[in-house]
VEXTOR-335494 format. One record per residue: residue number from 1; x, y, z of N, C-alpha, C in turn; residue in three letters. Coordinates in steps of 0.05 Angstrom, whole numbers. Layout:
// VEXTOR-335494
  nr    n.X    n.Y    n.Z   ca.X   ca.Y   ca.Z    c.X    c.Y    c.Z rest
 NUM      X      Y      Z      X      Y      Z      X      Y      Z  ala
...
END
This chain:
// VEXTOR-335494
  nr    n.X    n.Y    n.Z   ca.X   ca.Y   ca.Z    c.X    c.Y    c.Z rest
   1   -244   -294   -392   -235   -284   -367   -224   -305   -351  met
   2   -201   -300   -338   -190   -319   -320   -198   -313   -291  arg
   3   -200   -334   -275   -207   -330   -247   -181   -334   -231  ser
   4   -181   -323   -206   -160   -326   -188   -164   -350   -171  ile
   5   -146   -370   -173   -150   -395   -157   -122   -400   -144  thr
   6   -122   -394   -118    -97   -397   -103    -91   -424    -94  leu
   7   -111   -443    -97   -107   -470    -86    -98   -489   -109  leu
   8    -92   -479   -132    -81   -495   -153    -55   -506   -144  asn
   9    -49   -533   -152    -27   -545   -142      1   -533   -151  lys
  10     -2   -517   -174     23   -506   -184     25   -476   -179  asp
  11      7   -465   -163      7   -436   -159     31   -425   -144  ile
  12     42   -403   -154     64   -390   -140     52   -362   -132  ile
  13     52   -357   -106     40   -334    -96     59   -316    -79  met
  14     59   -291    -84     75   -271    -69     59   -258    -47  val
  15     69   -260    -23     57   -245     -1     71   -220      3  asp
  16     62   -198    -10     77   -174    -10     71   -157     16  tyr
  17     94   -147     28     90   -133     52     78   -151     74  gly
  18     89   -176     77     76   -197     92     77   -193    122  gly
  19     90   -174    132     91   -170    161    100   -193    177  gly
  20     84   -202    196     93   -224    214     90   -252    200  cys
  21     77   -252    175     78   -276    159     55   -295    163  gly
  22     34   -287    178     11   -305    183     -4   -312    157  phe
  23     -6   -292    139    -20   -300    113     -4   -319     97  phe
  24     23   -316     98     39   -336     83     34   -363     95  ser
  25     35   -365    122     31   -390    135      4   -404    130  ile
  26    -17   -385    130    -44   -394    123    -44   -405     95  leu
  27    -32   -390     77    -33   -400     49    -20   -427     45  ala
  28      2   -431     59     16   -457     58     -3   -479     70  lys
  29    -16   -472     92    -34   -491    105    -57   -499     86  met
  30    -66   -480     70    -88   -484     52    -80   -498     26  leu
  31    -54   -502     23    -45   -518     -1    -31   -502    -23  gly
  32    -26   -477    -20    -12   -462    -40     15   -475    -45  val
  33     22   -480    -69     46   -494    -77     71   -481    -67  his
  34     73   -455    -75     99   -440    -68     90   -412    -58  lys
  35    101   -403    -36     95   -378    -25    120   -363    -23  val
  36    122   -338    -35    145   -321    -33    137   -297    -15  ile
  37    151   -295      8    145   -273     27    165   -252     22  tyr
  38    155   -227     22    174   -204     19    163   -181     38  ile
  39    182   -169     53    176   -145     68    203   -129     71  asp
  40    199   -103     71    223    -85     74    234    -83    101  arg
  41    220    -91    121    226    -88    149    241   -113    159  asn
  42    268   -108    166    284   -131    176    272   -145    200  pro
  43    257   -130    217    246   -141    242    223   -160    234  asp
  44    207   -153    214    186   -170    204    197   -195    191  ser
  45    219   -194    177    232   -217    165    241   -235    188  val
  46    253   -225    208    262   -241    231    238   -254    244  lys
  47    216   -239    247    192   -251    260    180   -273    245  thr
  48    178   -271    218    165   -292    202    182   -317    204  val
  49    209   -315    205    225   -339    208    220   -352    235  lys
  50    217   -336    256    213   -349    282    185   -361    284  glu
  51    165   -348    273    137   -357    273    135   -383    257  val
  52    149   -384    235    148   -407    218    160   -432    233  ser
  53    180   -427    249    191   -449    265    171   -459    286  lys
  54    157   -440    297    136   -448    318    114   -465    304  val
  55    104   -456    281     82   -471    268     92   -495    252  phe
  56    118   -497    247    128   -518    230    121   -517    201  gly
  57    114   -494    193    107   -488    164    108   -458    160  ile
  58    117   -450    136    120   -423    130    126   -418    101  gly
  59    131   -393     92    137   -388     64    161   -404     54  pro
  60    161   -409     29    183   -424     17    207   -405     12  asp
  61    201   -380      7    223   -361      1    218   -336     18  val
  62    239   -325     32    235   -300     47    254   -281     36  ile
  63    244   -257     30    260   -236     18    256   -211     35  ile
  64    277   -197     42    277   -172     54    283   -150     35  cys
  65    262   -135     28    266   -113      8    240   -104     -4  gly
  66    242    -89    -26    219    -77    -39    215    -91    -66  asp
  67    197    -79    -83    190    -92   -109    215    -98   -128  ser
  68    235    -78   -128    258    -85   -146    272   -109   -136  pro
  69    275   -114   -110    288   -138   -100    272   -163   -107  asp
  70    245   -160   -106    228   -184   -114    234   -190   -143  leu
  71    233   -169   -160    238   -174   -189    266   -186   -195  val
  72    286   -176   -181    314   -187   -185    314   -216   -177  ala
  73    301   -222   -155    302   -251   -145    287   -269   -164  trp
  74    264   -261   -175    249   -276   -193    264   -280   -220  cys
  75    277   -259   -229    293   -262   -254    317   -279   -250  gln
  76    331   -277   -227    354   -293   -222    346   -323   -220  glu
  77    325   -328   -208    316   -356   -204    296   -366   -224  asn
  78    290   -349   -245    272   -358   -267    244   -367   -255  gln
  79    234   -351   -237    208   -356   -225    187   -335   -235  val
  80    164   -345   -243    143   -327   -253    118   -332   -234  lys
  81    115   -315   -214     92   -316   -196     65   -314   -212  pro
  82     46   -327   -202     19   -326   -214      1   -305   -200  his
  83      6   -298   -176    -10   -280   -159      7   -264   -140  ala
  84      1   -239   -136     12   -222   -115    -10   -212    -98  val
  85     -7   -218    -71    -27   -211    -51    -16   -191    -31  val
  86    -29   -171    -24    -20   -151     -4    -42   -143     14  gly
  87    -39   -147     40    -58   -140     59    -51   -116     75  leu
  88    -66    -94     73    -60    -69     86    -31    -59     80  asp
  89    -24    -59     55      2    -51     47      1    -30     24  val
  90    -18    -32      5    -18    -15    -18    -20     14    -10  ile
  91    -34     20     11    -38     48     20    -12     60     31  glu
  92      8     45     36     33     56     48     56     58     28  his
  93     53     47      4     74     46    -15     78     74    -27  ile
  94    104     82    -28    109    109    -35    103    116    -65  tyr
  95    114    101    -84    110    106   -113     95     82   -124  asn
  96     68     86   -126     52     63   -136     57     57   -166  leu
  97     64     78   -181     68     74   -209     93     56   -214  arg
  98    115     63   -199    139     45   -200    133     18   -190  his
  99    116     16   -169    111    -11   -156     95    -29   -176  phe
 100     75    -18   -188     60    -35   -207     75    -41   -232  phe
 101     93    -23   -240    109    -29   -263    128    -52   -256  ala
 102    139    -53   -232    156    -76   -224    138   -101   -222  asp
 103    116   -100   -209    101   -124   -206     91   -136   -233  ile
 104     83   -118   -251     72   -127   -276     94   -141   -292  ser
 105    119   -135   -287    141   -148   -302    146   -177   -294  ser
 106    133   -186   -272    139   -213   -262    127   -234   -279  leu
 107    104   -229   -292     90   -249   -308     70   -234   -325  asn
 108     68   -242   -350     49   -230   -368     21   -237   -361  gln
 109     17   -260   -346    -10   -268   -337     -8   -268   -307  asn
 110    -18   -247   -294    -14   -243   -266    -40   -233   -253  leu
 111    -46   -245   -230    -69   -236   -213    -58   -221   -190  ser
 112    -72   -198   -183    -64   -181   -162    -87   -178   -144  leu
 113    -83   -182   -117   -105   -177    -97    -94   -161    -74  val
 114   -107   -137    -69    -98   -121    -48   -122   -112    -30  phe
 115   -119   -115     -5   -139   -106     14   -128    -81     28  met
 116   -145    -61     30   -137    -37     45   -161    -25     60  thr
 117   -154    -15     85   -172     -3    101   -177     27     94  gly
 118   -163     37     75   -165     65     66   -186     67     44  ser
 119   -211     64     52   -234     64     34   -242     93     28  asn
 120   -236    103      5   -242    131     -1   -272    137     -3  pro
 121   -289    118     -5   -318    122     -6   -331    123     22  lys
 122   -315    115     42   -328    115     70   -321    141     82  asn
 123   -340    160     85   -335    186     95   -323    185    124  phe
 124   -335    169    142   -326    168    169   -298    157    172  trp
 125   -291    137    156   -264    126    157   -244    145    147  lys
 126   -251    160    125   -233    180    114   -229    204    134  cys
 127   -251    210    148   -249    232    168   -229    224    190  arg
 128   -231    199    198   -213    189    220   -184    188    210  lys
 129   -181    178    186   -153    177    174   -141    205    171  leu
 130   -157    224    161   -146    250    158   -137    264    184  arg
 131   -152    258    206   -144    269    231   -117    256    240  lys
 132   -115    230    234    -90    216    241    -67    227    225  glu
 133    -72    231    199    -51    242    181    -41    269    191  met
 134    -60    286    199    -53    312    209    -37    311    234  asp
 135    -43    291    251    -27    287    275      1    279    270  ala
 136      5    262    249     32    255    241     47    278    227  tyr
 137     31    294    214     43    317    199     52    339    216  glu
 138     35    349    234     42    373    251     35    369    279  lys
 139     25    346    286     17    340    314     39    325    328  gly
 140     30    308    349     49    294    365     48    265    362  asn
 141     36    255    339     34    225    334     61    214    328  ala
 142     79    231    318    107    223    312    126    244    322  ala
 143    149    234    333    169    255    342    196    249    329  thr
 144    207    267    314    193    292    305    172    286    284  pro
 145    153    304    283    131    300    262    141    304    234  asn
 146    126    297    215    135    295    188    142    323    177  tyr
 147    127    343    184    132    370    176    160    379    186  tyr
 148    165    374    211    191    381    222    214    366    210  thr
 149    210    341    203    231    327    190    237    338    162  lys
 150    217    346    147    222    359    121    236    385    125  arg
 151    226    401    144    238    427    149    268    425    156  leu
 152    275    407    175    302    403    183    320    393    159  glu
 153    309    376    143    323    367    119    329    390    100  phe
 154    309    407     95    312    430     77    333    449     89  ile
 155    333    454    113    352    472    127    381    461    124  lys
 156    384    435    128    409    422    126    420    422     96  arg
 157    401    417     77    409    416     49    414    442     38  thr
 158    398    463     46    400    490     35    404    510     58  tyr
 159    428    510     69    433    527     94    429    557     87  pro
 160    431    565     61    430    593     56    400    602     49  asp
 161    382    584     51    355    589     43    341    606     65  met
 162    325    626     57    312    643     76    293    625     93  glu
 163    290    633    118    273    619    138    244    615    128  lys
 164    233    637    118    205    635    110    203    618     85  ser
 165    222    618     68    222    600     43    224    571     50  lys
 166    240    565     71    244    538     81    217    527     91  ala
 167    204    544    106    178    535    118    157    531     96  his
 168    159    548     76    141    547     53    145    520     39  glu
 169    169    513     33    175    488     19    169    463     37  tyr
 170    173    467     62    167    445     80    138    438     79  ala
 171    120    459     76     92    453     74     84    443     46  ala
 172     96    455     25     89    447     -2     95    418     -8  ile
 173    118    408      3    128    382     -3    116    360     15  thr
 174     94    365     27     80    346     43     75    321     26  arg
 175     81    297     35     77    272     20    101    264      3  gly
 176    125    279      6    148    273    -10    170    262      8  met
 177    187    244     -4    210    236     10    233    255      5  asn
 178    255    250     19    278    270     18    288    273    -10  tyr
 179    289    252    -26    300    253    -53    282    270    -70  glu
 180    256    266    -69    238    281    -85    236    310    -75  asp
 181    240    314    -50    240    342    -39    262    358    -52  ile
 182    285    346    -52    309    359    -63    306    364    -93  gln
 183    295    345   -107    290    347   -135    270    369   -141  tyr
 184    248    370   -124    227    389   -128    237    417   -124  phe
 185    254    422   -104    264    447    -97    283    457   -119  ile
 186    300    439   -128    319    447   -149    305    453   -176  gln
 187    286    436   -183    270    442   -208    254    466   -207  ser
 188    248    477   -182    233    501   -179    251    525   -174  asn
 189    276    521   -177    297    543   -171    291    557   -144  asn
 190    297    543   -123    285    547    -96    283    576    -88  tyr
 191    287    595   -106    283    624   -100    254    631   -101  asp
 192    236    611   -110    208    615   -109    197    621   -136  gly
 193    212    619   -158    202    626   -184    186    605   -198  thr
 194    188    580   -188    174    558   -201    146    553   -191  gly
 195    131    538   -207    104    530   -199    106    507   -180  ala
 196     96    510   -156     97    488   -137     71    472   -137  ala
 197     69    452   -153     45    435   -155     53    406   -150  thr
 198     36    392   -137     40    363   -133     22    347   -152  leu
 199     24    321   -151      7    304   -170    -22    309   -164  thr
 200    -38    308   -185    -65    316   -183    -84    298   -166  gly
 201    -76    273   -161    -94    256   -146    -89    257   -117  tyr
 202    -71    273   -107    -63    275    -79    -87    286    -62  gln
 203    -95    271    -41   -113    283    -20    -95    301     -5  asp
 204   -104    325      2    -88    344     14    -78    337     43  lys
 205    -91    316     54    -83    306     80    -62    284     78  his
 206    -59    271     55    -39    250     52    -11    259     60  asn
 207      2    243     75     30    249     84     45    224     89  thr
 208     72    226     85     89    203     89    113    211    105  cys
 209    126    192    116    152    196    131    172    203    109  asp
 210    183    227    109    201    236     87    228    220     88  pro
 211    233    208    110    258    193    111    255    166     97  glu
 212    233    152    101    229    125     90    210    124     66  thr
 213    195    145     63    174    146     42    150    131     48  gly
 214    148    120     72    125    104     80    101    122     86  asn
 215     79    118     70     55    134     75     41    127    101  tyr
 216     31    147    114     16    140    138     -7    123    131  met
 217    -25    131    112    -46    113    101    -59    129     79  glu
 218    -48    128     56    -57    144     34    -87    140     26  arg
 219   -101    162     22   -128    160     11   -127    166    -18  ile
 220   -136    147    -35   -133    148    -63   -160    143    -76  leu
 221   -170    159    -96   -195    153   -109   -194    126   -123  pro
 222   -218    113   -124   -221     86   -136   -211     87   -165  leu
 223   -217    109   -178   -212    111   -207   -179    110   -211  lys
 224   -166    121   -192   -137    121   -193   -126     93   -189  glu
 225   -139     77   -172   -131     49   -168   -136     34   -194  tyr
 226   -159     39   -205   -166     24   -230   -146     30   -252  arg
 227   -139     57   -254   -118     64   -274    -92     51   -270  tyr
 228    -83     53   -245    -55     42   -237    -55     12   -242  leu
 229    -77     -3   -235    -78    -31   -237    -82    -41   -266  leu
 230    -97    -27   -281   -104    -35   -308    -85    -22   -328  ser
 231    -83      4   -327    -66     19   -345    -72     12   -374  gly
 232    -52      7   -390    -55      1   -418    -55    -29   -423  glu
 233    -53    -44   -402    -52    -73   -405    -80    -84   -410  glu
 234    -80   -108   -422   -105   -123   -425   -111   -135   -398  asp
 235   -135   -130   -387   -142   -141   -361   -167   -128   -349  gly
 236   -172   -137   -325   -198   -128   -312   -190   -120   -283  leu
 237   -205   -101   -273   -201    -93   -246   -228    -92   -230  cys
 238   -229   -105   -208   -253   -105   -193   -248    -93   -165  phe
 239   -268    -80   -154   -266    -69   -127   -290    -80   -111  ile
 240   -284    -95    -90   -305   -107    -73   -305    -96    -46  gln
 241   -328    -98    -32   -330    -88     -6   -321   -108     15  val
 242   -313    -98     38   -306   -115     61   -327   -113     82  gly
 243   -326   -130    103   -346   -131    124   -333   -128    151  phe
 244   -350   -121    170   -339   -116    198   -334   -143    212  tyr
 245   -314   -141    229   -307   -166    246   -328   -171    267  asn
 246   -335   -197    269   -355   -206    289   -341   -222    311  leu
 247   -316   -223    313   -302   -241    332   -299   -229    360  phe
 248   -307   -204    363   -302   -191    389   -323   -201    411  gly
 249   -317   -197    435   -334   -206    458   -356   -184    466  lys
 250   -353   -160    455   -371   -139    461   -398   -143    445  asn
 251   -419   -150    459   -445   -157    446   -457   -134    431  lys
 252   -455   -110    443   -466    -87    429   -452    -81    403  leu
 253   -425    -83    404   -408    -78    380   -414   -101    360  lys
 254   -417   -125    368   -423   -146    350   -451   -143    336  asn
 255   -470   -132    352   -497   -126    340   -495   -104    319  leu
 256   -480    -83    326   -476    -61    307   -463    -71    282  cys
 257   -442    -88    285   -428    -99    262   -446   -115    244  ala
 258   -463   -132    257   -481   -149    242   -501   -132    226  met
 259   -511   -111    239   -530    -92    225   -516    -79    201  ile
 260   -490    -70    206   -476    -56    186   -471    -76    162  ala
 261   -462   -101    168   -457   -120    147   -482   -127    131  asn
 262   -506   -127    144   -529   -133    130   -536   -111    111  lys
 263   -531    -85    121   -535    -62    103   -516    -63     80  leu
 264   -492    -70     84   -472    -70     62   -482    -90     40  ile
 265   -492   -112     49   -502   -133     30   -528   -123     16  arg
 266   -543   -108     29   -571   -103     18   -574    -78      2  ser
 267   -556    -59      5   -559    -34     -9   -543    -31    -34  ile
 268   -532    -53    -44   -519    -54    -70   -492    -37    -70  gly
 269   -491    -20    -92   -467     -5    -97   -461     15    -74  ala
 270   -483     23    -59   -479     41    -37   -466     29    -13  trp
 271   -464      2    -13   -452    -11     10   -424     -4     15  gly
 272   -409      4     -5   -381     11     -3   -378     36     14  ile
 273   -399     52     17   -397     76     32   -397     72     62  arg
 274   -403     48     71   -401     42     99   -383     17    104  ile
 275   -370      8     83   -352    -15     86   -327     -7     99  ser
 276   -316    -25    118   -292    -16    134   -267    -19    117  pro
 277   -267    -35     96   -244    -37     77   -253    -46     50  phe
 278   -235    -45     31   -241    -54      4   -222    -74     -5  ile
 279   -229    -91    -24   -212   -110    -36   -210   -104    -65  ile
 280   -185    -99    -74   -180    -92   -103   -167   -115   -117  ile
 281   -181   -125   -137   -170   -147   -151   -165   -141   -181  thr
 282   -142   -148   -191   -136   -142   -219   -127   -168   -232  ser
 283   -138   -174   -255   -131   -198   -270   -119   -188   -297  ile
 284    -92   -190   -298    -78   -181   -322    -71   -205   -340  arg
 285    -74   -203   -364    -69   -225   -382    -63   -214   -410  tyr
 286    -45   -228   -425    -40   -221   -452    -40   -247   -468  arg
 287    -53   -246   -491    -54   -270   -508    -25   -274   -521  leu
 288    -18   -297   -523      8   -305   -536      5   -300   -565  glu
 289     25   -287   -576     24   -281   -606     37   -303   -621  lys
END
């Protein structure tokens, strides 16, 4: 079994969905040889460039785009990353199967590390997330909300569709982007004769912005993560618990966090049920033939 060692002098690491770039900067400060930053948001890319100037250090490569853009850049420049790290990003990616297929093509020996606050085993965290999802779906957390955006798209695309049927499809296609909504309706002969079923692992509260495909914060079973990360490849997948932040000034909250962290450490496998986030690590490797 191989271990993940980011401080190797030759390591090439991808900071996927790097946001403002602080993790990329930290990685460089800790001695990572080459850091490739990628984010789909142009504003984030602009920010990481400005922040890097302030710190005098930053990622070696900055890419604005998604996983296909990362694959294209690596192929064009003949670069094979050793590790891909994503902090609070995996739960927002629209098509995880396509994403992991792209990432896996970067290197036959690749380590993946993803941290997500969408812990499916934490009842209270999931309850909070589901309320937030419902607010984005039909509430006032987004204007227009995601249901309304899907409904308006369906009305524009199929102006002759009955009003009741448009509302039905707007509800059924929760968690789909515009492209998949159109494909779904066409494949179901939008007169209502088809079976309207979504993928089996979907939590009924999961929802995304249909315009961008960005999930609000998808809740996914751990077994699905294990399958997506391991698949049919040779490799290992580990899921570890996270701990509560103790840097706040509120003494009562700090005390509660300390107690919770002690419980997480002491109750073994049950600790994940109160953990604020999880860390998913996959080590993929293939023996040379």
